[in-house]
C-alpha positions as a printed NumPy array, in Angstrom:
array([[  0.   ,   0.   ,   0.   ],
       [  1.339,   3.434,  -0.917],
       [  1.875,   5.437,   2.297],
       [  3.632,   8.484,   0.91 ],
       [  1.272,  11.508,   0.766],
       [ -1.368,   9.785,   2.849],
       [ -3.343,  12.221,   5.068],
       [ -4.005,   9.968,   8.023],
       [ -5.932,  12.488,  10.176],
       [ -8.411,  13.66 ,   7.53 ],
       [ -8.945,  10.465,   5.57 ],
       [-11.7  ,   7.928,   6.381],
       [-10.642,   4.469,   7.452],
       [-10.256,   1.929,   4.695],
       [-12.415,  -0.527,   6.614],
       [-14.289,  -0.449,   9.871],
       [-12.782,  -1.718,  13.065],
       [-15.022,  -4.173,  14.881],
       [-14.778,  -6.97 ,  17.379],
       [-16.593, -10.253,  17.507],
       [-18.332, -12.082,  14.697],
       [-21.129, -11.038,  12.374],
       [-24.669, -10.356,  13.647],
       [-25.862, -13.72 ,  12.351],
       [-22.97 , -15.523,  14.094],
       [-23.547, -13.58 ,  17.301],
       [-27.238, -14.506,  17.414],
       [-26.377, -18.141,  16.704],
       [-23.858, -18.213,  19.581],
       [-26.461, -16.636,  21.885],
       [-28.915, -19.449,  21.069],
       [-26.217, -21.914,  22.124],
       [-25.748, -20.138,  25.459],
       [-22.699, -17.964,  24.688],
       [-23.629, -14.298,  25.263],
       [-20.137, -12.77 ,  25.184],
       [-20.279, -11.587,  21.551],
       [-23.903, -10.468,  22.065],
       [-22.932,  -8.118,  24.912],
       [-19.918,  -6.938,  22.915],
       [-22.187,  -6.135,  19.975],
       [-24.5  ,  -4.002,  22.124],
       [-21.472,  -2.217,  23.576],
       [-20.089,  -1.359,  20.129],
       [-23.489,  -0.101,  18.897],
       [-23.773,   2.207,  21.921],
       [-20.356,   3.779,  21.298],
       [-20.895,   7.588,  21.097],
       [-17.964,   7.859,  18.655],
       [-19.292,   5.256,  16.225],
       [-18.433,   6.051,  12.588],
       [-20.763,   6.242,   9.603],
       [-19.156,   3.237,   7.917],
       [-19.616,   1.18 ,  11.065],
       [-23.311,   2.093,  11.305],
       [-23.905,   1.149,   7.678],
       [-22.096,  -2.161,   8.077],
       [-24.069,  -3.136,  11.174],
       [-27.418,  -2.125,   9.667],
       [-26.806,  -4.172,   6.528],
       [-26.106,  -7.229,   8.638],
       [-29.215,  -6.667,  10.751],
       [-31.324,  -6.468,   7.604],
       [-29.929,  -9.82 ,   6.52 ],
       [-31.222, -11.645,   9.607],
       [-34.416,  -9.736,  10.342],
       [-36.55 , -12.833,  10.931],
       [-34.323, -13.832,  13.853],
       [-34.782, -10.512,  15.685],
       [-37.803, -11.548,  17.732],
       [-39.006, -10.012,  20.974],
       [-36.27 , -11.956,  22.778],
       [-33.794,  -9.439,  21.374],
       [-35.618,  -6.23 ,  22.275],
       [-32.653,  -4.787,  24.209],
       [-30.472,  -5.193,  21.128],
       [-33.108,  -3.586,  18.882],
       [-33.527,  -0.679,  21.295],
       [-29.773,  -0.118,  21.105],
       [-29.916,  -0.094,  17.299],
       [-32.824,   2.383,  17.335],
       [-30.731,   4.741,  19.464],
       [-28.057,   4.967,  16.775],
       [-27.371,   8.633,  15.823],
       [-28.765,   8.413,  12.3  ],
       [-30.545,  11.77 ,  11.97 ],
       [-27.476,  13.982,  11.876],
       [-25.367,  11.633,   9.775],
       [-24.564,  11.33 ,   6.073],
       [-27.239,  10.542,   3.523],
       [-25.813,   7.043,   3.157],
       [-26.442,   6.357,   6.85 ],
       [-29.922,   7.834,   6.615],
       [-30.847,   5.686,   3.623],
       [-29.58 ,   2.532,   5.31 ],
       [-31.369,   3.312,   8.559],
       [-34.679,   3.994,   6.794],
       [-34.329,   0.689,   4.955],
       [-33.684,  -1.021,   8.3  ],
       [-36.818,   0.589,   9.796],
       [-38.936,  -0.537,   6.853],
       [-37.701,  -4.133,   7.163],
       [-38.108,  -4.149,  10.947],
       [-41.747,  -2.974,  11.106],
       [-42.634,  -5.292,   8.216],
       [-41.06 ,  -8.423,   9.675],
       [-41.418,  -7.696,  13.414],
       [-44.487,  -5.531,  14.112],
       [-43.844,  -6.029,  17.833],
       [-41.295,  -3.224,  17.485],
       [-43.701,  -0.753,  15.852],
       [-44.222,   1.401,  18.952],
       [-40.509,   1.418,  19.728],
       [-39.81 ,   2.715,  16.218],
       [-42.489,   5.402,  16.558],
       [-41.141,   6.543,  19.942],
       [-37.665,   6.789,  18.472],
       [-38.824,   9.02 ,  15.602],
       [-40.966,  11.234,  17.852],
       [-37.999,  11.711,  20.198],
       [-36.351,  13.662,  17.368],
       [-39.236,  16.179,  17.185],
       [-37.34 ,  18.55 ,  19.492],
       [-33.784,  19.939,  19.283],
       [-31.115,  17.729,  20.774],
       [-29.619,  18.729,  24.105],
       [-26.031,  19.883,  24.157],
       [-23.846,  19.426,  27.219],
       [-20.92 ,  21.81 ,  27.692],
       [-18.12 ,  20.544,  29.913],
       [-15.406,  22.537,  31.588],
       [-12.756,  20.875,  33.725],
       [-14.612,  17.585,  33.612],
       [-17.774,  19.183,  34.997],
       [-21.058,  19.607,  33.077],
       [-21.886,  23.308,  33.342],
       [-24.641,  23.477,  30.732],
       [-27.369,  21.208,  29.471],
       [-29.636,  23.139,  27.152],
       [-31.272,  22.971,  23.744],
       [-29.049,  23.676,  20.776],
       [-31.125,  26.518,  19.402],
       [-28.599,  27.397,  16.711],
       [-28.755,  23.972,  15.045],
       [-28.933,  24.766,  11.334],
       [-29.641,  21.085,  10.564],
       [-33.031,  21.112,  12.29 ],
       [-35.117,  21.489,   9.092],
       [-33.307,  18.53 ,   7.514],
       [-33.594,  16.489,  10.692],
       [-37.337,  17.103,  10.903],
       [-37.753,  16.247,   7.22 ],
       [-36.05 ,  12.908,   7.874],
       [-38.314,  12.203,  10.846],
       [-41.43 ,  12.685,   8.748],
       [-39.925,  10.661,   5.932],
       [-39.378,   7.835,   8.422],
       [-42.949,   8.063,   9.735],
       [-44.399,   7.998,   6.239],
       [-42.34 ,   4.886,   5.45 ],
       [-43.605,   3.163,   8.593],
       [-47.204,   4.087,   7.74 ],
       [-46.756,   2.7  ,   4.242],
       [-45.705,  -0.698,   5.592],
       [-48.058,  -0.692,   8.619],
       [-51.316,   1.095,   7.66 ],
       [-52.69 ,   0.759,  11.202],
       [-49.87 ,   2.946,  12.582],
       [-52.191,   5.872,  13.302],
       [-53.939,   3.85 ,  16.028],
       [-50.717,   3.702,  18.038],
       [-49.475,   7.247,  17.464],
       [-51.536,   9.383,  19.852],
       [-50.393,   7.857,  23.175],
       [-46.793,   8.227,  22.   ],
       [-47.339,  11.858,  20.973],
       [-48.968,  12.601,  24.324],
       [-46.144,  11.008,  26.296],
       [-43.546,  12.821,  24.207],
       [-45.026,  16.3  ,  24.65 ],
       [-42.403,  18.434,  26.423],
       [-43.191,  19.834,  29.829],
       [-44.784,  23.265,  29.431],
       [-41.9  ,  24.863,  31.335],
       [-39.441,  23.841,  28.617],
       [-37.953,  26.536,  26.403],
       [-40.164,  28.227,  23.79 ],
       [-37.928,  26.736,  21.081],
       [-38.448,  23.154,  22.284],
       [-42.228,  23.612,  22.519],
       [-42.342,  25.349,  19.146],
       [-40.505,  22.525,  17.38 ],
       [-42.667,  19.807,  18.919],
       [-45.971,  21.539,  18.118],
       [-44.757,  22.311,  14.59 ],
       [-43.989,  18.637,  14.006],
       [-47.307,  17.494,  15.475],
       [-49.197,  19.766,  13.1  ],
       [-47.038,  18.68 ,  10.182],
       [-47.894,  15.08 ,  11.034],
       [-51.615,  15.782,  10.599],
       [-51.051,  16.705,   6.946],
       [-50.286,  13.098,   5.97 ],
       [-52.181,  11.384,   8.848],
       [-55.45 ,  13.39 ,   8.816],
       [-57.301,  10.777,  10.849],
       [-55.548,  11.922,  14.048],
       [-55.84 ,  15.681,  13.468],
       [-58.678,  16.233,  15.912],
       [-56.812,  14.363,  18.635],
       [-53.611,  16.27 ,  17.857],
       [-55.421,  19.605,  18.04 ],
       [-56.97 ,  18.548,  21.332],
       [-53.528,  17.683,  22.684],
       [-52.019,  20.994,  21.562],
       [-54.929,  23.144,  22.758],
       [-54.889,  21.363,  26.111],
       [-51.229,  22.269,  26.588],
       [-51.841,  25.841,  25.426],
       [-54.639,  26.219,  27.948],
       [-52.277,  25.158,  30.742],
       [-50.042,  28.06 ,  29.77 ],
       [-52.929,  30.47 ,  29.226],
       [-54.597,  30.007,  32.606],
       [-51.272,  30.114,  34.474],
       [-50.566,  33.668,  33.297],
       [-53.419,  36.066,  34.046],
       [-54.005,  39.25 ,  32.101],
       [-52.949,  41.27 ,  35.126],
       [-49.648,  39.398,  35.435],
       [-48.851,  39.786,  31.725],
       [-49.66 ,  43.519,  31.741],
       [-47.673,  44.063,  34.93 ],
       [-44.63 ,  42.264,  33.485],
       [-44.787,  44.387,  30.326],
       [-45.143,  47.579,  32.342],
       [-42.206,  46.663,  34.582],
       [-40.065,  45.867,  31.566],
       [-40.922,  49.175,  29.896],
       [-40.108,  51.09 ,  33.06 ],
       [-36.821,  49.222,  33.404],
       [-35.862,  49.945,  29.797],
       [-36.725,  53.618,  30.21 ],
       [-34.604,  53.86 ,  33.342],
       [-31.665,  52.071,  31.731],
       [-31.805,  54.073,  28.519],
       [-28.917,  56.575,  28.465],
       [-29.397,  60.177,  27.499],
       [-29.147,  60.698,  23.777],
       [-25.68 ,  61.686,  22.591],
       [-23.743,  60.44 ,  25.601],
       [-22.243,  57.573,  23.622],
       [-22.966,  55.571,  20.503],
       [-24.796,  52.293,  20.92 ],
       [-23.042,  49.183,  19.674],
       [-24.341,  48.261,  16.219],
       [-24.954,  44.646,  17.162],
       [-27.072,  45.648,  20.161],
       [-29.043,  48.057,  18.009],
       [-29.737,  45.31 ,  15.495],
       [-31.054,  43.015,  18.212],
       [-33.396,  45.6  ,  19.723],
       [-36.44 ,  44.945,  17.476],
       [-36.247,  41.252,  18.314],
       [-36.11 ,  41.963,  22.045],
       [-39.037,  44.364,  21.978],
       [-41.102,  41.754,  20.119],
       [-40.744,  39.253,  22.958],
       [-43.111,  38.991,  25.89 ],
       [-41.717,  40.002,  29.266],
       [-43.682,  37.283,  31.049],
       [-41.959,  33.9  ,  30.404],
       [-45.219,  31.941,  30.246],
       [-46.726,  34.516,  27.881],
       [-43.631,  34.2  ,  25.693],
       [-44.126,  30.442,  25.39 ],
       [-47.811,  30.904,  24.693],
       [-47.154,  33.57 ,  22.061],
       [-44.635,  31.315,  20.312],
       [-47.086,  28.424,  20.124],
       [-50.014,  30.618,  19.052],
       [-47.908,  31.843,  16.119],
       [-47.323,  28.222,  15.047],
       [-50.992,  27.254,  15.399],
       [-52.274,  30.308,  13.54 ],
       [-49.765,  29.741,  10.739],
       [-51.108,  26.198,  10.448],
       [-54.696,  27.485,  10.256],
       [-53.704,  29.993,   7.578],
       [-51.91 ,  27.376,   5.488],
       [-54.778,  24.882,   5.704],
       [-57.334,  27.504,   4.657],
       [-55.317,  28.711,   1.665],
       [-54.471,  26.817,  -1.498],
       [-50.745,  26.14 ,  -1.7  ],
       [-48.869,  28.98 ,  -3.356],
       [-51.955,  30.825,  -4.612],
       [-53.409,  32.388,  -1.479],
       [-56.941,  31.545,  -2.613],
       [-59.445,  30.097,  -0.158],
       [-59.729,  26.313,   0.101],
       [-63.33 ,  25.715,   1.164],
       [-63.326,  21.977,   1.811],
       [-60.138,  21.887,   3.869],
       [-61.294,  24.894,   5.887],
       [-64.65 ,  23.302,   6.585],
       [-63.021,  20.13 ,   7.924],
       [-60.597,  22.132,  10.067],
       [-63.501,  24.16 ,  11.477],
       [-65.307,  20.97 ,  12.508],
       [-62.21 ,  19.659,  14.283],
       [-61.468,  22.945,  16.053],
       [-65.11 ,  23.377,  17.073],
       [-65.069,  19.934,  18.648],
       [-61.942,  20.892,  20.611],
       [-63.589,  24.193,  21.543],
       [-66.608,  22.414,  23.029],
       [-64.494,  19.911,  24.929],
       [-61.703,  22.122,  26.253],
       [-61.999,  25.845,  25.568],
       [-65.657,  26.553,  26.378],
       [-65.48 ,  25.029,  29.897],
       [-62.226,  26.887,  30.696],
       [-63.107,  30.132,  32.422],
       [-59.807,  31.973,  32.766],
       [-58.3  ,  31.561,  29.3  ],
       [-57.453,  34.793,  27.544],
       [-55.868,  33.85 ,  24.218],
       [-56.341,  30.24 ,  23.087],
       [-59.95 ,  30.905,  22.047],
       [-58.649,  33.298,  19.409],
       [-57.834,  30.263,  17.26 ],
       [-61.577,  30.078,  16.47 ],
       [-61.748,  33.856,  16.127],
       [-58.938,  33.787,  13.555],
       [-60.35 ,  30.809,  11.644],
       [-63.805,  32.405,  11.435],
       [-62.289,  35.522,   9.852],
       [-61.548,  33.609,   6.64 ],
       [-65.217,  33.304,   5.647],
       [-68.407,  34.928,   6.889],
       [-70.181,  31.58 ,   6.769],
       [-67.758,  30.276,   9.39 ],
       [-68.455,  33.198,  11.729],
       [-72.203,  32.703,  11.339],
       [-71.875,  28.96 ,  11.917],
       [-69.895,  29.65 ,  15.104],
       [-72.524,  32.071,  16.404],
       [-75.285,  29.606,  15.547],
       [-73.436,  26.89 ,  17.461],
       [-73.076,  29.121,  20.528],
       [-76.734,  30.02 ,  20.32 ],
       [-77.758,  26.352,  20.319],
       [-75.671,  25.73 ,  23.429],
       [-77.151,  28.754,  25.21 ],
       [-80.808,  27.933,  24.62 ],
       [-80.477,  24.187,  25.253],
       [-81.802,  23.416,  28.772],
       [-80.082,  20.004,  28.792],
       [-76.65 ,  21.638,  28.754],
       [-74.963,  22.464,  32.092],
       [-75.807,  25.998,  33.177],
       [-72.166,  27.036,  33.38 ],
       [-71.617,  26.098,  29.707],
       [-74.761,  27.966,  28.66 ],
       [-73.496,  31.066,  30.45 ],
       [-70.094,  30.691,  28.824],
       [-71.748,  30.346,  25.405],
       [-73.637,  33.603,  25.986],
       [-70.369,  35.308,  26.948],
       [-68.679,  34.048,  23.788],
       [-71.642,  35.081,  21.657],
       [-71.749,  38.653,  22.956],
       [-67.976,  39.094,  22.93 ],
       [-67.639,  37.702,  19.405],
       [-70.347,  39.981,  18.007],
       [-68.844,  42.988,  19.767],
       [-65.211,  42.43 ,  18.846],
       [-65.11 ,  40.725,  15.439],
       [-64.879,  43.364,  12.715],
       [-65.671,  40.744,  10.079],
       [-69.164,  40.108,  11.532],
       [-71.542,  42.499,   9.684],
       [-74.388,  44.432,  11.267],
       [-76.98 ,  42.224,   9.556],
       [-75.605,  39.162,  11.356],
       [-75.416,  41.05 ,  14.666],
       [-79.055,  42.077,  14.352],
       [-80.11 ,  38.508,  13.547],
       [-78.303,  37.276,  16.673],
       [-79.836,  40.   ,  18.821],
       [-83.249,  38.976,  17.53 ],
       [-82.563,  35.411,  18.612],
       [-81.352,  36.482,  22.038],
       [-84.162,  38.933,  22.704],
       [-86.838,  36.495,  21.553],
       [-85.485,  33.892,  23.964],
       [-85.109,  36.448,  26.778],
       [-88.692,  37.708,  26.442],
       [-89.989,  34.151,  26.293],
       [-88.064,  33.4  ,  29.466],
       [-89.667,  36.403,  31.186],
       [-93.074,  35.202,  29.993],
       [-92.486,  31.759,  31.478],
       [-91.518,  33.276,  34.836],
       [-94.481,  35.674,  34.873],
       [-96.93 ,  32.857,  34.11 ],
       [-95.465,  30.373,  36.584],
       [-97.555,  31.657,  39.478],
       [-94.462,  31.699,  41.703],
       [-92.785,  34.727,  43.193],
       [-89.892,  35.676,  40.919],
       [-86.725,  37.01 ,  42.487],
       [-83.254,  37.955,  41.355],
       [-81.545,  34.588,  41.791],
       [-78.235,  34.11 ,  39.975],
       [-77.958,  30.417,  40.754],
       [-81.381,  29.74 ,  39.257],
       [-81.403,  32.078,  36.243],
       [-77.719,  32.232,  35.312],
       [-78.149,  31.62 ,  31.536],
       [-80.859,  34.31 ,  31.398],
       [-78.609,  36.92 ,  32.996],
       [-75.686,  35.9  ,  30.787],
       [-77.882,  36.36 ,  27.712],
       [-78.952,  39.817,  28.929],
       [-75.34 ,  40.798,  29.489],
       [-74.45 ,  39.604,  25.967],
       [-77.171,  41.894,  24.579],
       [-75.976,  44.895,  26.593],
       [-72.33 ,  44.31 ,  25.671],
       [-73.119,  43.942,  21.964],
       [-75.178,  47.117,  21.904],
       [-72.411,  49.134,  23.547],
       [-69.935,  48.122,  20.847],
       [-72.109,  47.909,  17.749],
       [-74.772,  50.603,  18.187],
       [-72.987,  53.131,  15.972],
       [-72.688,  50.66 ,  13.108],
       [-76.41 ,  49.934,  13.39 ],
       [-77.208,  53.595,  12.876],
       [-74.702,  54.568,  10.208],
       [-76.709,  53.331,   7.226],
       [-80.089,  54.692,   8.276],
       [-80.57 ,  56.538,  11.562],
       [-84.37 ,  56.318,  11.515],
       [-84.507,  52.603,  10.813],
       [-81.753,  51.991,  13.322],
       [-83.693,  53.75 ,  16.059],
       [-86.835,  51.86 ,  15.119],
       [-84.922,  48.593,  15.385],
       [-83.547,  49.436,  18.844],
       [-87.042,  50.356,  20.011],
       [-88.395,  47.079,  18.624],
       [-86.099,  45.142,  20.955],
       [-88.406,  46.126,  23.834],
       [-85.548,  46.757,  26.231],
       [-87.926,  48.546,  28.627],
       [-89.505,  45.227,  29.556],
       [-86.103,  43.611,  29.913],
       [-84.733,  46.087,  32.446],
       [-88.036,  46.525,  34.298],
       [-88.865,  42.835,  34.788],
       [-88.797,  41.229,  38.233],
       [-85.662,  39.257,  37.35 ],
       [-83.864,  42.635,  37.352],
       [-80.856,  41.911,  35.079],
       [-79.312,  45.326,  35.777],
       [-78.704,  44.153,  39.328],
       [-76.735,  41.081,  38.235],
       [-74.824,  42.061,  35.1  ],
       [-71.419,  43.672,  35.428],
       [-71.776,  47.348,  36.446],
       [-69.3  ,  48.488,  33.799],
       [-71.526,  47.043,  31.075],
       [-74.904,  48.087,  32.447],
       [-73.843,  51.685,  33.15 ],
       [-72.514,  52.169,  29.629],
       [-75.552,  50.533,  28.051],
       [-77.903,  52.586,  30.229],
       [-76.199,  55.812,  29.207],
       [-76.261,  54.76 ,  25.578],
       [-79.965,  53.978,  25.667],
       [-80.958,  57.076,  27.602],
       [-78.708,  59.701,  26.048],
       [-78.64 ,  58.609,  22.446],
       [-81.911,  56.873,  21.741],
       [-84.259,  57.725,  24.592],
       [-85.519,  54.168,  24.506],
       [-85.721,  53.5  ,  28.219],
       [-84.559,  55.158,  31.41 ],
       [-82.44 ,  52.803,  33.537],
       [-80.838,  54.958,  36.186],
       [-83.655,  54.722,  38.696],
       [-83.317,  50.951,  38.668],
       [-79.521,  51.073,  38.886],
       [-79.58 ,  53.462,  41.845],
       [-82.173,  51.317,  43.613],
       [-80.057,  48.213,  42.972],
       [-77.013,  49.9  ,  44.463],
       [-78.874,  50.333,  47.738],
       [-80.033,  46.721,  47.908],
       [-78.41 ,  43.403,  48.663],
       [-78.967,  40.669,  46.113],
       [-80.926,  37.787,  47.712],
       [-80.268,  34.167,  46.876],
       [-83.161,  31.93 ,  47.811],
       [-81.07 ,  28.872,  48.541],
       [-78.509,  28.127,  51.186],
       [-75.451,  26.171,  50.151],
       [-75.408,  24.671,  53.645],
       [-78.898,  23.227,  53.246],
       [-82.033,  23.909,  55.238],
       [-84.279,  26.95 ,  54.977],
       [-81.597,  29.565,  55.528],
       [-81.31 ,  32.485,  53.105],
       [-77.9  ,  33.684,  52.023],
       [-77.001,  36.924,  50.319],
       [-74.699,  37.733,  47.462],
       [-73.351,  41.131,  46.484],
       [-71.208,  39.954,  43.57 ],
       [-72.237,  40.614,  39.981],
       [-72.675,  37.862,  37.425],
       [-69.431,  35.888,  37.421],
       [-68.867,  35.876,  33.698],
       [-66.178,  37.111,  31.362],
       [-65.701,  38.421,  27.864],
       [-63.566,  35.833,  26.056],
       [-62.401,  38.225,  23.367],
       [-61.014,  40.92 ,  25.601],
       [-57.987,  42.692,  24.074],
       [-55.289,  40.29 ,  22.88 ],
       [-52.015,  40.828,  24.761],
       [-49.52 ,  38.571,  22.953],
       [-47.281,  40.547,  20.612],
       [-46.291,  38.357,  17.674],
       [-49.471,  36.331,  17.227],
       [-51.432,  39.492,  18.005],
       [-50.306,  40.965,  14.698],
       [-52.716,  38.556,  12.982],
       [-55.584,  39.468,  15.315],
       [-55.222,  43.257,  15.286],
       [-56.694,  43.916,  11.788],
       [-59.72 ,  41.756,  12.641],
       [-60.384,  43.232,  16.067],
       [-62.824,  45.935,  17.149],
       [-61.034,  47.908,  19.857],
       [-62.947,  50.102,  22.27 ],
       [-63.442,  53.57 ,  20.841],
       [-62.828,  56.148,  23.561],
       [-64.321,  58.879,  21.366],
       [-67.54 ,  56.936,  21.031],
       [-67.647,  56.531,  24.787],
       [-67.128,  60.257,  25.337],
       [-69.924,  60.827,  22.862],
       [-72.274,  58.927,  25.148],
       [-71.628,  60.901,  28.273],
       [-73.405,  64.192,  29.018],
       [-71.233,  67.202,  29.847],
       [-70.364,  67.369,  33.549],
       [-69.339,  70.195,  35.789],
       [-65.938,  69.986,  37.455],
       [-67.644,  69.324,  40.773],
       [-69.611,  66.405,  39.317],
       [-66.497,  64.907,  37.736],
       [-64.58 ,  65.173,  40.999],
       [-67.442,  63.554,  42.93 ],
       [-67.644,  60.658,  40.412],
       [-63.892,  60.103,  40.566],
       [-64.108,  59.885,  44.356],
       [-67.032,  57.448,  44.112],
       [-65.122,  55.292,  41.61 ],
       [-62.101,  55.202,  43.881],
       [-64.122,  54.319,  46.971],
       [-66.204,  51.63 ,  45.279],
       [-63.327,  50.102,  43.348],
       [-64.991,  50.662,  39.982],
       [-62.797,  50.611,  36.912],
       [-62.572,  53.965,  35.096],
       [-64.125,  54.299,  31.66 ],
       [-62.101,  52.82 ,  28.839],
       [-60.897,  49.553,  27.497],
       [-60.056,  48.182,  30.9  ],
       [-63.57 ,  48.857,  32.119],
       [-65.223,  46.796,  29.438],
       [-62.589,  44.146,  29.873],
       [-63.504,  43.482,  33.503],
       [-63.221,  39.727,  33.905],
       [-63.654,  38.062,  37.276],
       [-61.243,  35.182,  37.47 ],
       [-62.997,  32.884,  39.923],
       [-65.094,  30.071,  38.556],
       [-67.837,  30.807,  41.055],
       [-70.036,  27.924,  42.162],
       [-72.853,  30.369,  42.845],
       [-73.601,  30.766,  39.144],
       [-74.486,  27.128,  38.485],
       [-78.128,  26.239,  38.136],
       [-79.718,  22.796,  37.936],
       [-79.603,  21.356,  34.444],
       [-83.375,  21.076,  34.366],
       [-83.889,  24.816,  34.682],
       [-83.899,  26.649,  31.39 ],
       [-85.837,  29.138,  29.359],
       [-88.361,  27.912,  26.828],
       [-87.282,  27.663,  23.242],
       [-88.762,  30.56 ,  21.24 ],
       [-91.806,  29.551,  19.27 ],
       [-90.468,  31.34 ,  16.226],
       [-87.028,  30.072,  15.301],
       [-85.116,  32.939,  13.716],
       [-82.125,  31.562,  11.858],
       [-78.869,  33.461,  11.427],
       [-78.603,  34.339,   7.743],
       [-75.791,  32.602,   5.921],
       [-74.606,  34.953,   3.18 ],
       [-71.812,  32.863,   1.739],
       [-71.821,  29.074,   1.607],
       [-68.551,  27.317,   2.341]])
C-alpha cells in the first residue's frame, strides 16, 4: 500500500474496526448459550464515537437476519434504534430507513418502539458543555442549522412506517402525548414539537382532531397560568426598566450589534409563560392559515377549511368553552372564522344552540352567551346584519323566558344560581349594543332607532328578574347611558340606583335547610375576546379586532361640571370601579364561582319562532 502523501488524520478508514463475529454468528452463539459476543455487539453499537461506515455495516447485517430478531432481542433492537442516524450522512440515513422498513414489516412487535424513536427527534437535541470535567450546561441547541433537515427525515421515516403498517395511526396518539415536552421547557423546544405534530396531521389526517386537542390542552395550561394582570404588569415593569436604563441621547454611541437586536427583544413577551404561549399561538395560527389557503396561490380552500372548522369546534366544546380563565387560546376560532363569513355565522349559531339548550350544564350555557356577545362585539368581520339577527334570537329567547316566569304563578326574584343563563344572555345583549350601536345607525338613523325600540328593552330592564342588578356594572352603566342619552328608549338609572342600595338575595342556602344567604357579587362571567395581549401572534388578530373607541364613549356621556367629575372620581375610587375605557369593558372576574351554576333542568323555553342566522356565503 502506498503510504507516501497519505493524510491519516483527515482520511476515512479503509475498513471499519469491529470486534466479535457477524450479527448472524452472534445470534447463533447466543442461542447456544454464549452471550459474550452479544454483549460486545451491544457495547459497540452504543459507542458515542461510532463512525458512519460502522453504522452502515451493522445495519446491513441486521437487515440480513431480520426474521431472527424476535421479541427476545428487544434490548439489542432498542440499542440499534438509538443509533445517531438523523445527523449523519445521507448514506447512513438511507440505510437506517431501509432497516426501519424491514423491521416494522417483519417484526411488528417493534412498531411502537420505532415510533417513539422518531418522535424523540421532534425537538432539538440537548447539548452538554463541559469545563474541567464538569457539566456546566445542558440546554437545547437553538442554533442547530440542521433542524429542518432532521425534521424532514423524521417525517420521511414516519411515512415509510405508515406505508408498511397502515394501522400505525392507532398507536401514534399515546406516543405523541407522552412525548409532549413539559410546558416549562424553552419556547424553542415547545415550538418545534408543536410544529412537528401539526405537520404530522397533513399526511395522517385521521388523528388531526386528537392532535389539536392535545395541543390546545397544553396551550390552555399556559394560558390560565398567566393572568391578564400578570402579563400587563410584566410588560409595564419591563418598559419602566428599559426607560430607566436608557442613556441620554448623545452620551455615547450604541453598539451596532445591540441596536440590530433591539427589534427582536421588543417583540418578545416580558412574562416567560406569555412568551411560550405567544410562540405556540404563532405556530398554530400559521397552520390554520396554510390549511385555509391553497398552496402557493393564497386563494381560499373551502373543503379543507370546513373540515378544520369541525375539528377545532369539537376541541372548543371539549376544552376551551369550559375553561373560564383563558385569555388567548380561544382566538384560534376567532382567527379561523375571519376567513369566511359563513364560518363566523356557523360559530354564532353553534353558541346560540348551546345557550338555549336546557339540557346543557348551566355554566356552559353562560359561557356560550359570553362568547356570543364578545364575538359579536369584537369581530370586525361580523356584519351588522348578522349582529341584528343574533340579537333577535337572544331577545326572543329572553322575552320568552320572562313570559315563562311571569306565568309560573311563583314569586320571581333575582336569583343568579337559578337564572344564570338568562342573565348571561342579557349581558351579551348589553355588551353587543355598547360596541355595535354606531354601526347599526350609520346606514339609516331612523330605521336603526326603530330597530332598537323594537327590541323592547324597557320590559327587559323593568322585569322582576332585574338583570341590571346582576350584570357587570361596567356594562350596564354604559348601556344605560347609551340607551338614555342617544336613543331615549328607556330610562335605567332609577333601577340602577335602587339596585345599588339593595343586597342581592339568593333563595337557597349552600349549607342546606331553609336559611337564606345573600350575594353582592355581579354575574361571574367574562368576555372571552377581551384585548389580545400577545405581541407576535397578536399581529394577525389586530386587523380583525374591534377595539374600544374612547371617542364613542365620550360621545355617550353628558357634559359634567368639574364638581360632578370630581365627585364621580371619588365614588369610583371608593367603590373600586374601573374607570371608563378599554379596561372597564374588559372586567373579567377570574374565579369560577359555584354560585352561578343552576340545575340542568332549569332553562328558558325555546322561542316559538325560530329565527335563523342568515348565511350569506356558503362554504
